[in-house]
C-alpha positions, 0 to 999 in steps of 0.5 A: 092456225091462230088456235095452234099458235095460241096453244103454243103461247099459252104453255107456261115455261118451266112446267109440263103436263103429266098423265093421260086423258083428262087426268093430266096435271101440271108439274114443275120442271127443274129444281125448287129454290128455297130462300132463307128466312133467318136474320143475320145481324152484323155487329162491330168486332170486339177490339181491346183498347189500344189494339187495331181493328181486325178487318179479316174478321166479322161478327154476327148475331144469329138464331140459336138454331143456326149451325156453323155449316149453315152460316158458311153456306148462307154467307157463300150462297147469298153474299158470296163471302168466303170464310176461313173459320167460324166460332160460335158462343151462346149468350143467355139473358139473366134470370129474375124471380117472379111469381111464376118462377125464374124468368129471363129479363129480356129475350133480346139479351139471349142470342148466339154470337158467330165470329167469322174469319174472312178471306177478303177484308171488310171495314166496318163504318167508323164511329164518330170518335174515329173520324177526322174533323171534316168527316165528323162535322159532315156527320154531325150536320147530317144528323142534326138536319135529319133530327130537325126534319123528323121533329118537324114531321112529328109536330105536323103529325101531332097537330093533325092527329089532335084535330082529326081525333074523332075520325077512325079512318083517318091516316097520315099521308105525309102531306098537309099543304094543298099544293103538295097534295095536288102534286101527289095526286097529279103524280099518281094520275100520271103513273096510272096513265103511263101504265095504261098506255104501256098495256095498250101498246103491249096488247096492240103488239100481241094482236099484230103478231097473232099472239094470245092475250092473257087477261091475268097478266094485263090486269096485274 
């Protein structure tokens, strides 16, 4: 009885066995899903001086191999954005003469721009010049605080790096004070203990329900 229950529980969902005898193979049931591996970079729209910003239009920098149909499908499937029109333009970086001939100045200057018309408006974050006085002061205070924190962190890193220059396996973890290091160790130990307790509870529940315990899932 327990063996039959274990056989039913061990069957992976979404798969089926195909074939006869010892030549049976596992086949995936359903449709495969292919996730995109392209990068869409959002940039601010080109707005002439003295004219308002158009929220029903968005500008992207995409790879040269992307077509208008790919852009429409990508925005609709991944982000649910409805588009009305798409205009694309290729930009090539300037060339310079070298010993090997003409070469582009920089690859980052070669890109494809896509201007997409939107059904729903999208408002790009404001620049510092377009903010009011209150929002501008808050933004400046945040930038100053962020810069000072980064500068202090870089100084600590350089101090430790210069003192530990002879150690090849040394790696900066972000903590230099003893109390901070002990807190980080205690936090990691607590997380590990909680994970172990969760695994113990899961194993006890499966044993009580006469379910199969897969060691691969327990180890992961």
